[in-house]
VOTOR-607951 format. One record per atom (N, C-alpha, C): x, y, z; residue in one letter. Coordinates in steps of 0.02 Angstrom, whole numbers, padded with zeros to 5 digits, always signed. Layout:
N
XYZa;...
***
This chain:
335
+03712+10293+00542x;+03666+10253+00538x;+03702+10164+00528x;+03664+10137+00578x;+03700+10045+00583x;+03664+10014+00503x;+03712+09968+00495x;+03702+09914+00443x;+03687+09865+00454x;+03639+09830+00426x;+03617+09764+00426x;+03646+09707+00385x;+03667+09648+00405x;+03667+09594+00353x;+03650+09538+00358x;+03621+09502+00313x;+03581+09457+00295x;+03590+09399+00266x;+03625+09360+00283x;+03647+09294+00238x;+03600+09230+00258x;+03582+09214+00166x;+03521+09156+00169x;+03539+09083+00211x;+03507+09080+00247x;+03496+08991+00275x;+03502+08957+00233x;+03553+08874+00233x;+03531+08846+00218x;+03454+08822+00165x;+03401+08821+00216x;+03356+08809+00200x;+03321+08848+00156x;+03330+08932+00165x;+03340+08979+00100x;+03362+08980+00028x;+03434+08942+00033x;+03472+08945-00009x;+03430+08885-00065x;+03428+08838-00021x;+03376+08767-00044x;+03315+08792-00111x;+03260+08815-00046x;+03213+08854-00080x;+03238+08916-00140x;+03270+08931-00142x;+03291+08980-00187x;+03312+08937-00266x;+03365+08891-00263x;+03365+08865-00299x;+03322+08815-00328x;+03270+08788-00289x;+03196+08785-00311x;+03178+08832-00348x;+03155+08903-00325x;+03148+08945-00377x;+03159+08947-00436x;+03228+08947-00434x;+03264+08979-00492x;+03273+08902-00535x;+03257+08839-00515x;+03249+08785-00573x;+03159+08793-00598x;+03117+08816-00567x;+03051+08836-00597x;+03066+08904-00639x;+03125+08947-00610x;+03145+09012-00706x;+03097+09069-00659x;+03117+09062-00597x;+03100+09116-00569x;+03156+09179-00550x;+03145+09246-00599x;+03223+09261-00598x;+03219+09327-00529x;+03167+09333-00510x;+03179+09387-00446x;+03204+09345-00380x;+03244+09393-00351x;+03296+09368-00295x;+03226+09384-00245x;+03229+09312-00212x;+03171+09300-00137x;+03177+09346-00092x;+03243+09360-00076x;+03264+09418-00018x;+03269+09474-00038x;+03287+09518-00105x;+03278+09560-00106x;+03212+09582-00115x;+03181+09550-00158x;+03084+09556-00173x;+03075+09579-00102x;+03066+09524-00040x;+03064+09533+00030x;+03077+09593+00038x;+03153+09612+00038x;+03139+09685+00076x;+03119+09737+00023x;+03104+09749-00013x;+03095+09787-00044x;+03009+09819-00031x;+02972+09746-00044x;+02907+09766-00023x;+02906+09769+00035x;+02949+09756+00095x;+02944+09770+00173x;+02912+09858+00144x;+02980+09897+00099x;+02998+09968+00162x;+02922+10001+00107x;+02922+09971+00026x;+02851+10000-00003x;+02797+09984+00026x;+02764+09942+00081x;+02726+09919+00110x;+02724+09945+00185x;+02771+09978+00206x;+02781+09995+00276x;+02713+10060+00297x;+02695+10078+00343x;+02649+10123+00352x;+02680+10200+00378x;+02754+10186+00404x;+02803+10241+00423x;+02860+10232+00374x;+02872+10280+00350x;+02955+10262+00304x;+03005+10227+00372x;+03036+10191+00336x;+03081+10152+00343x;+03169+10182+00346x;+03207+10174+00392x;+03275+10211+00383x;+03289+10138+00380x;+03336+10109+00319x;+03357+10056+00327x;+03438+10065+00275x;+03479+10026+00291x;+03547+10011+00282x;+03570+09931+00273x;+03542+09887+00220x;+03541+09836+00226x;+03591+09791+00168x;+03643+09731+00177x;+03657+09701+00131x;+03630+09615+00136x;+03637+09628+00074x;+03618+09561+00061x;+03627+09516+00030x;+03689+09444+00052x;+03720+09405-00009x;+03643+09330-00014x;+03674+09333-00082x;+03665+09248-00123x;+03703+09204-00144x;+03698+09157-00143x;+03766+09108-00174x;+03784+09134-00236x;+03838+09127-00257x;+03857+09118-00320x;+03889+09236-00297x;+03894+09227-00236x;+03954+09291-00228x;+03920+09346-00256x;+03848+09341-00249x;+03814+09396-00277x;+03788+09438-00193x;+03765+09517-00213x;+03775+09544-00148x;+03740+09630-00185x;+03707+09631-00122x;+03658+09674-00134x;+03643+09716-00102x;+03644+09789-00096x;+03656+09838-00052x;+03581+09893-00039x;+03533+09901-00018x;+03477+09929+00007x;+03485+09948+00038x;+03456+10049+00003x;+03486+10112+00077x;+03402+10158+00055x;+03397+10171+00119x;+03327+10205+00110x;+03320+10242+00166x;+03281+10293+00185x;+03300+10361+00200x;+03219+10377+00238x;+03219+10383+00308x;+03136+10410+00349x;+03149+10481+00320x;+03172+10532+00299x;+03190+10592+00282x;+03186+10607+00221x;+03190+10547+00184x;+03156+10558+00113x;+03148+10486+00097x;+03074+10456+00097x;+03055+10398+00082x;+03039+10391-00005x;+03034+10448-00027x;+03015+10457-00108x;+03084+10390-00151x;+03131+10415-00118x;+03170+10364-00161x;+03218+10312-00122x;+03236+10247-00165x;+03269+10190-00114x;+03318+10171-00162x;+03387+10165-00134x;+03455+10162-00176x;+03457+10091-00187x;+03473+10060-00234x;+03490+09973-00246x;+03563+09982-00267x;+03594+09960-00240x;+03679+09928-00271x;+03688+09858-00292x;+03704+09840-00360x;+03702+09789-00346x;+03791+09743-00363x;+03828+09711-00335x;+03912+09673-00357x;+03880+09594-00364x;+03879+09601-00428x;+03900+09521-00462x;+03967+09493-00489x;+03987+09448-00481x;+04041+09413-00509x;+04050+09411-00586x;+04074+09396-00645x;+04081+09405-00710x;+04067+09336-00700x;+04015+09309-00776x;+04006+09227-00811x;+04076+09218-00816x;+04125+09245-00822x;+04196+09226-00866x;+04235+09263-00848x;+04317+09257-00844x;+04365+09311-00835x;+04385+09280-00888x;+04396+09241-00934x;+04420+09243-00969x;+04405+09287-01043x;+04346+09306-01043x;+04329+09381-01100x;+04338+09434-01059x;+04360+09488-01081x;+04379+09542-01071x;+04316+09606-01080x;+04287+09622-01033x;+04224+09679-01017x;+04253+09738-00978x;+04235+09750-01027x;+04237+09827-00995x;+04212+09844-00923x;+04250+09879-00884x;+04215+09906-00799x;+04162+09917-00814x;+04121+09883-00760x;+04065+09906-00722x;+04017+09863-00769x;+03949+09876-00808x;+03924+09847-00849x;+03912+09882-00935x;+03906+09813-00973x;+03906+09831-01052x;+03836+09897-01060x;+03855+09895-01121x;+03780+09959-01134x;+03744+09930-01163x;+03760+09871-01179x;+03690+09830-01190x;+03655+09810-01121x;+03694+09795-01080x;+03650+09757-00994x;+03627+09830-00988x;+03668+09894-00977x;+03611+09957-00960x;+03576+09989-01018x;+03594+09968-01074x;+03515+09990-01101x;+03442+09946-01070x;+03472+09876-01067x;+03401+09844-01047x;+03400+09871-00970x;+03413+09886-00922x;+03400+09895-00871x;+03359+09974-00859x;+03397+10013-00917x;+03324+10067-00945x;+03279+10079-00970x;+03311+10003-00987x;+03217+09975-01002x;+03154+09950-00973x;+03168+09944-00911x;+03153+09913-00858x;+03102+09985-00808x;+03050+09985-00843x;+02997+10047-00816x;+03081+10107-00796x;+03081+10134-00844x;+03109+10199-00839x;+03088+10242-00794x;+03026+10241-00782x;+02988+10306-00772x;+02992+10334-00678x;+03004+10262-00660x;+03038+10232-00607x;+03096+10205-00547x;+03135+10166-00628x;+03222+10173-00629x;+03241+10194-00645x;+03297+10218-00606x;+03334+10291-00631x;+03422+10255-00609x;+03456+10228-00670x;+03524+10219-00678x;+03583+10268-00658x;+03601+10259-00580x;+03656+10302-00556x;+03724+10296-00591x;+03781+10354-00606x;+03818+10335-00627x;+03850+10394-00631x;+03951+10383-00561x;+03969+10306-00571x;+03934+10267-00514x;+03914+10205-00523x;+03907+10166-00443x;+03930+10175-00401x;+03901+10165-00345x;+03922+10142-00293x;+03998+10112-00281x;+04061+10147-00239x;+04098+10093-00236x;+04101+10032-00205x;+04130+09985-00242x;+04126+09912-00256x;+04072+09872-00275x;+04039+09917-00302x;+03962+09878-00341x;+03971+09892-00426x;+03952+09857-00437x;+03934+09876-00507x;+03885+09894-00552x;+03857+09918-00530x;+03786+09956-00540x;+03747+09990-00484x;+03714+10036-00493x;+03683+10069-00413x;+03615+10120-00459x;+03545+10100-00428x;+03484+10117-00457x;+03464+10164-00389x;+03416+10196-00424x;+03362+10245-00377x;+03291+10250-00411x;+03298+10210-00366x;+03213+10180-00366x;+03154+10235-00356x;+03104+10247-00377x;+03060+10323-00348x;+02993+10269-00325x;+02993+10245-00273x;+02929+10233-00249x;+02868+10263-00247x;+02862+10322-00269x;+02796+10375-00254x;+02789+10385-00321x;+02808+10342-00396x;+02781+10323-00450x;+02746+10258-00447x;+02755+10228-00409x;+02725+10125-00425x;+02661+10132-00396x;+02654+10090-00440x;+02561+10109-00413x;+02512+10064-00382x;+02484+10080-00333x;+02463+10035-00281x;+02426+09982-00304x;+02416+09927-00251x;+02362+09859-00285x;+02416+09830-00317x;+02378+09771-00337x;+02438+09708-00372x;+02499+09737-00424x;+02461+09794-00461x;+02506+09796-00507x;+02609+09812-00482x;+02594+09834-00425x;+02647+09850-00356x;+02693+09802-00360x;+02675+09761-00336x;+02710+09657-00336x;+02734+09660-00396x;+02694+09671-00451x;+02737+09646-00498x;+02779+09694-00528x;+02786+09756-00516x;+02853+09802-00537x;+02921+09788-00483x;+02889+09773-00424x;+02952+09750-00379x;+02975+09685-00403x;+02936+09671-00424x;+02958+09592-00440x;+03031+09589-00496x;+02999+09630-00534x;+03026+09650-00596x;+03099+09671-00569x;+03093+09725-00522x;+03152+09755-00523x;+03201+09707-00467x;+03169+09676-00437x;+03201+09631-00408x;+03229+09562-00447x;+03257+09577-00517x;+03263+09492-00567x;+03302+09547-00598x;+03346+09611-00590x;+03390+09639-00580x;+03443+09609-00607x;+03490+09572-00563x;+03510+09535-00563x;+03531+09490-00621x;+03476+09437-00618x;+03484+09389-00685x;+03466+09445-00758x;+03441+09501-00753x;+03458+09533-00826x;+03541+09525-00820x;+03568+09564-00778x;+03633+09573-00788x;+03685+09512-00815x;+03649+09431-00801x;+03692+09388-00812x;+03683+09379-00880x;+03617+09363-00895x;+03591+09354-00968x;+03610+09403-01015x;+03619+09454-00996x;+03654+09512-01026x;+03739+09469-01057x;+03769+09466-01005x;+03842+09425-01028x;+03831+09374-01052x;+03802+09312-01042x;+03784+09269-01075x;+03765+09279-01153x;+03734+09339-01150x;+03675+09352-01240x;+03760+09372-01270x;+03797+09413-01223x;+03853+09448-01269x;+03908+09394-01310x;+03905+09361-01262x;+03955+09314-01258x;+03923+09268-01336x;+03854+09241-01330x;+03828+09197-01380x;+03837+09221-01455x;+03817+09306-01465x;+03797+09354-01523x;+03865+09367-01535x;+03915+09390-01503x;+03981+09448-01532x;+04023+09395-01500x;+04059+09369-01449x;+04113+09314-01427x;+04143+09283-01447x;+04192+09263-01507x;+04229+09203-01528x;+04268+09164-01504x;+04248+09115-01480x;+04314+09065-01445x;+04387+09105-01475x;+04410+09115-01434x;+04481+09124-01427x;+04550+09078-01447x;+04569+09067-01507x;+04619+09030-01518x;+04609+08978-01562x;+04633+08948-01581x;+04623+08884-01604x;+04661+08822-01601x;+04659+08765-01593x;+04733+08724-01587x;+04715+08658-01596x;+04745+08631-01665x;+04744+08578-01721x;+04654+08561-01722x;+04628+08653-01745x;+04587+08647-01791x;+04537+08652-01741x;+04512+08642-01672x;+04473+08668-01630x;+04473+08731-01573x;+04402+08730-01558x;+04409+08799-01536x;+04408+08805-01463x;+04425+08847-01421x;+04434+08863-01383x;+04376+08879-01341x;+04373+08845-01270x;+04310+08833-01246x;+04309+08911-01198x;+04247+08927-01183x;+04260+08979-01148x;+04229+08962-01054x;+04258+08966-01004x;+04243+08935-00971x;+04181+09010-00935x;+04120+08984-00902x;+04076+09003-00870x;+04061+09000-00788x;+04070+09035-00744x;+04043+08991-00687x;+04023+09055-00665x;+03912+09007-00664x;+03883+09044-00630x;+03859+09029-00577x;+03879+08969-00534x;+03884+08948-00470x;+03967+08938-00452x;+03983+08952-00395x;+04061+08910-00400x;+04080+08858-00422x;+04048+08830-00379x;+04047+08727-00382x;+04015+08698-00447x;+03999+08742-00477x;+03969+08722-00548x;+03975+08748-00610x;+04061+08732-00643x;+04051+08790-00693x;+04045+08767-00766x;+04011+08806-00836x;+04020+08748-00885x;+04058+08783-00935x;+04042+08740-01004x;+04081+08810-01042x;+04056+08779-01109x;+04077+08869-01134x;+04038+08894-01218x;+04084+08901-01267x;+04076+08848-01320x;+04124+08846-01385x;+04087+08871-01452x;+04085+08919-01455x;+04099+08958-01508x;+04115+08952-01574x;+04045+08931-01617x;+04084+08918-01693x;+04054+08952-01728x;+04094+08943-01826x;+04060+08977-01848x;+04007+08982-01851x;+03991+08893-01853x;+03892+08886-01893x;+03877+08869-01816x;+03906+08856-01783x;+03849+08817-01678x;+03900+08845-01656x;+03854+08857-01593x;+03878+08873-01498x;+03874+08792-01472x;+03925+08771-01442x;+03936+08710-01402x;+03921+08728-01337x;+03867+08725-01307x;+03860+08728-01224x;+03886+08645-01181x;+03945+08649-01136x;+03944+08592-01122x;+03951+08599-01028x;+03908+08548-00996x;+03882+08538-00939x;+03940+08495-00921x;+03981+08503-00856x;+04016+08416-00833x;+03956+08422-00777x;+03930+08365-00743x;+03895+08361-00707x;+03903+08302-00655x;+03881+08340-00593x;+03916+08309-00510x;+03881+08321-00466x;+03872+08263-00436x;+03803+08249-00389x;+03875+08215-00325x;+03837+08210-00238x;+03825+08205-00216x;+03804+08139-00193x;+03772+08101-00188x;+03725+08050-00193x;+03755+08019-00267x;+03757+07939-00242x;+03757+07895-00281x;+03699+07891-00321x;+03634+07864-00284x;+03577+07882-00315x;+03551+07921-00336x;+03599+07980-00333x;+03562+08050-00382x;+03609+08050-00450x;+03676+08001-00463x;+03699+08002-00521x;+03663+07945-00574x;+03640+07885-00538x;+03575+07832-00566x;+03533+07860-00599x;+03485+07908-00551x;+03418+07939-00585x;+03443+07995-00625x;+03498+08047-00638x;+03536+08079-00685x;+03554+08037-00749x;+03589+07991-00721x;+03624+07976-00814x;+03562+07935-00837x;+03502+07906-00802x;+03435+07878-00845x;+03395+07941-00866x;+03398+08002-00832x;+03373+08081-00855x;+03403+08083-00931x;+03479+08078-00908x;+03530+08095-00994x;+03499+08051-01025x;+03484+07988-01038x;+03484+07960-01083x;+03410+07970-01116x;+03380+07970-01070x;+03330+07971-01091x;+03283+08057-01118x;+03326+08102-01122x;+03327+08173-01129x;+03368+08130-01193x;+03425+08121-01219x;+03436+08107-01274x;+03397+08068-01344x;+03373+08009-01319x;+03298+07984-01348x;+03254+08035-01384x;+03210+08074-01330x;+03201+08122-01350x;+03209+08180-01380x;+03247+08181-01384x;+03278+08227-01419x;+03315+08233-01484x;+03314+08165-01512x;+03313+08153-01568x;+03284+08130-01609x;+03193+08140-01579x;+03144+08099-01610x;+03150+08161-01657x;+03087+08141-01691x;+03050+08177-01759x;+03016+08257-01717x;+02983+08245-01654x;+02938+08261-01643x;+02986+08350-01624x;+03053+08331-01588x;+03086+08374-01545x;+03145+08414-01613x;+03149+08411-01647x;+03176+08417-01729x;+03219+08469-01716x;+03193+08541-01691x;+03199+08593-01693x;+03232+08600-01608x;+03221+08572-01575x;+03270+08584-01515x;+03338+08593-01508x;+03372+08609-01495x;+03463+08595-01479x;+03474+08530-01478x;+03523+08508-01504x;+03537+08457-01529x;+03588+08427-01446x;+03544+08365-01406x;+03580+08357-01345x;+03632+08288-01344x;+03684+08299-01337x;+03719+08227-01304x;+03741+08230-01235x;+03759+08153-01217x;+03774+08135-01167x;+03833+08094-01160x;+03892+08103-01125x;+03935+08077-01116x;+03975+08046-01071x;+04001+08009-01031x;+04043+07970-00974x;+04095+07995-00951x;+04141+08026-01020x;+04199+08037-01035x;+04177+08116-01064x;+04239+08172-01025x;+04234+08237-01067x;+04249+08237-01167x;+04202+08284-01171x;+04199+08268-01254x;+04252+08308-01290x;+04278+08289-01344x;+04316+08337-01372x;+04343+08392-01358x;+04309+08444-01344x;+04280+08518-01353x;+04327+08521-01288x;+04333+08477-01232x;+04339+08507-01182x;+04435+08486-01169x;+04459+08448-01224x;+04537+08430-01244x;+04565+08492-01189x;+04607+08473-01161x;+04667+08536-01126x;+04653+08559-01073x;+04582+08566-01026x;+04553+08603-00984x;+04566+08574-00945x;+04580+08598-00862x;+04624+08594-00814x;+04562+08519-00785x;+04617+08456-00747x;+04588+08406-00745x;+04538+08410-00668x;+04517+08472-00629x;+04470+08491-00584x;+04406+08500-00614x;+04436+08532-00693x;+04356+08530-00731x;+04332+08457-00753x;+04370+08428-00754x;+04334+08372-00799x;+04322+08311-00734x;+04336+08333-00680x;+04329+08265-00649x;+04262+08255-00624x;+04214+08239-00625x;+04148+08222-00644x;+04138+08166-00622x;+04049+08111-00590x;+04052+08068-00584x;+03980+08068-00611x;+03949+08116-00647x;+03881+08098-00698x;+03877+08146-00761x;+03973+08140-00786x;+03973+08120-00858x;+03943+08197-00892x;+03959+08201-00961x;+03946+08262-00972x;+03900+08283-01010x;+03870+08330-01012x;+03806+08341-01073x;+03834+08395-01114x;+03775+08397-01163x;+03809+08436-01199x;+03762+08462-01257x;+03744+08530-01270x;+03691+08560-01322x;+03713+08607-01378x;+03693+08586-01432x;+03714+08623-01515x;+03674+08670-01502x;+03674+08744-01512x;+03649+08788-01498x;+03638+08828-01584x;+03610+08805-01616x;+03622+08844-01674x;+03593+08932-01697x;+03614+08959-01757x;+03572+09045-01733x;+03506+09020-01717x;+03474+08972-01778x;+03397+09007-01744x;+03389+09005-01666x;+03429+08988-01624x;+03384+08971-01553x;+03414+09018-01511x;+03445+09076-01552x;+03476+09188-01531x;+03472+09217-01575x;+03405+09215-01592x;+03360+09258-01626x;+03308+09292-01594x;+03293+09357-01592x;+03237+09398-01592x;+03215+09366-01515x;+03152+09334-01483x;+03127+09336-01423x;+03150+09262-01395x;+03197+09192-01453x;+03212+09132-01411x;+03283+09163-01378x;+03320+09218-01389x;+03398+09217-01370x;+03393+09224-01293x;+03332+09240-01273x;+03326+09282-01182x;+03306+09223-01153x;+03275+09173-01187x;+03249+09098-01172x;+03307+09050-01170x;+03344+09041-01198x;+03404+09016-01236x;+03425+09037-01151x;+03461+09076-01177x;+03522+09109-01112x;+03483+09077-01056x;+03430+09097-01026x;+03400+09083-00958x;+03412+09010-00930x;+03386+08963-01009x;+03392+08886-00997x;+03463+08867-00998x;+03487+08899-01013x;+03588+08887-01013x;+03613+08887-00924x;+03584+08957-00903x;+03613+08986-00843x;+03578+08920-00794x;+03517+08915-00807x;+03488+08859-00737x;+03491+08791-00750x;+03532+08764-00789x;+03520+08696-00834x;+03546+08669-00762x;+03595+08666-00724x;+03621+08644-00673x;+03546+08627-00617x;+03528+08714-00609x;+03475+08699-00556x;+03432+08656-00583x;+03387+08649-00656x;+03348+08618-00679x;+03369+08536-00660x;+03413+08492-00685x;+03443+08444-00679x;+03440+08448-00601x;+03467+08462-00557x;+03432+08451-00491x;+03400+08444-00478x;+03365+08497-00461x;+03288+08487-00449x;+03248+08432-00467x;+03259+08390-00517x;+03240+08347-00552x;+03227+08263-00556x;+03296+08284-00531x;+03331+08251-00466x;+03300+08217-00419x;+03299+08279-00384x;+03270+08257-00324x;+03211+08254-00320x;+03161+08257-00346x;+03075+08284-00368x;+03080+08179-00386x;+03133+08164-00400x;+03107+08086-00452x;+03145+08052-00374x;+03175+08056-00360x;+03216+08008-00301x;+03158+08024-00242x;+03114+08101-00213x;+03062+08086-00184x;+03023+08050-00212x;+02974+08039-00272x;+02929+07982-00284x;+02960+07921-00276x;+03001+07908-00312x;+03020+07842-00279x;+03033+07793-00222x;+03053+07864-00186x;+03026+07837-00102x;+02997+07846-00080x;+02925+07853-00121x;+02863+07855-00089x;+02832+07807-00104x;+02851+07766-00171x;+02842+07731-00195x;+02868+07644-00159x;+02934+07664-00133x;+02930+07611-00108x;+02892+07607-00052x;+02880+07655+00008x;+02875+07636+00036x;+02799+07624+00061x;+02773+07645-00015x;+02703+07626-00019x;+02674+07534-00021x;+02728+07520-00050x;+02749+07440-00056x;+02749+07414-00016x;+02804+07441+00048x;+02832+07415+00088x;+02780+07397+00146x;+02729+07455+00136x;+02658+07453+00169x;+02598+07419+00134x;+02612+07416+00092x;+02545+07325+00052x;+02577+07259+00077x;+02649+07260+00059x;+02688+07210+00073x;+02664+07187+00162x;+02676+07228+00199x;+02681+07217+00278x;+02593+07203+00298x;+02547+07231+00272x;+02476+07238+00271x;+02458+07168+00242x;+02463+07128+00182x;+02452+07074+00160x;+02501+07015+00184x;+02529+07017+00236x;+02596+06999+00296x;+02549+06965+00344x;+02509+07022+00383x;+02473+07029+00428x;+02410+06997+00388x;+02359+06983+00364x;+02327+06972+00353x;+02330+06889+00336x;+02383+06858+00313x;+02403+06787+00313x;+02412+06776+00372x;+02449+06816+00395x;+02436+06776+00487x;+02386+06791+00513x;+02329+06831+00492x;+02282+06822+00562x;+02230+06789+00530x;+02215+06758+00449x;+02147+06730+00434x;+02154+06675+00495x;+02208+06616+00483x;+02213+06558+00485x;+02186+06557+00561x;+02211+06618+00617x;+02218+06619+00677x;+02130+06611+00703x;+02096+06678+00636x;+02005+06693+00654x;+01997+06633+00644x;+02001+06576+00598x;+01964+06514+00569x;+01950+06480+00637x;+02030+06459+00662x;+02026+06418+00742x;+01981+06438+00785x;+02009+06498+00822x;+01956+06536+00883x;+01887+06528+00861x;+01874+06556+00802x;+01800+06571+00799x;+01783+06641+00799x;+01729+06647+00786x;+01706+06742+00789x;+01723+06768+00863x;+01677+06711+00897x;+01683+06748+00965x;+01763+06768+01018x;+01811+06756+00968x;+01874+06776+00992x;+01904+06816+00928x;+01884+06854+00928x;+01924+06892+00873x;+01952+06963+00917x;+01917+06957+00945x;+01940+07020+00998x;+02005+07029+01043x;+02015+06963+01064x;+02084+06931+01087x;+02161+06904+01062x;+02124+06880+00995x;+02184+06890+00923x;+02210+06944+00915x;+02164+07006+00903x;+02217+07046+00899x;+02241+07085+00971x;+02215+07085+01001x;+02278+07072+01076x;+02338+07050+01069x;+02314+06962+01077x;+02370+06926+01059x;+02441+06958+01008x;+02394+06981+00963x;+02434+06984+00895x;+02498+07057+00920x;+02470+07091+00930x;+02467+07163+00933x;+02559+07147+01002x;+02539+07113+01041x;+02565+07081+01087x;+02642+07071+01096x;+02643+07030+01019x;+02682+06995+00959x;+02715+07030+00942x;
***
């Protein structure tokens, strides 16, 4: 049986980043592939691998002779190499996955070689209609659940290792290879620090204004319950001693103080997902702001050109009279 490999194109990558900025947890490529198998008129023979940003790999395997079951294997890198986790997935992650439509999704142990997780999907138990799309979307969100469980474990169970001169050692987390961030777990709070990097100078200017506004809004009485936000052009004290390559930025550093109330109950899941997608959130809004400014500039330029044309046109109309309006327009076009 032949194997198919699918790498996301640049446009697909950009679309995926924008989807994640809007907190869409499902993998678009994985969802599309599973829906293709489910909606096929005839059973599909498939052995396909999907690769997404952040070194994430999916392996989808279905057989035309046994269309009831589809096997899905997932490989995703650990958020942190500094925290020793058990091989494969944690018990909390396994429980979370088993809670996703347990009658349709079965966790296979041990996982396929080279993968952290293998699931057997029972497509015969997925109901018809709109509900099927909803269920497959939840299944396509498995990788997000794995990453969220890793960060949840760090926020609730892991204490920053060692202390140096009274400072807690940061834990480096890598959700995207070029965008690491740090978590510093302390007895009374957890601090998340994001080194911000941008390719365009205009993005740096927009982002700096955005961060300053974020601090002003976050310190107001209306938002007293949200995590305290701070921005600095230089590394905060919590990152002293870290590698220079991690501290070299052009957008400064933004920090959030996460208190125990932010990681209790249902708030934990939302806090974790917001932290994982903060980079995508910022860059998405910087991109939108830049597009808005460019549209306003073009509109302003069009208005100035129109006014200039009116200023040139009115005196000529007064001199030549109404009978020669058409010839004036032709002359202006020729000029």
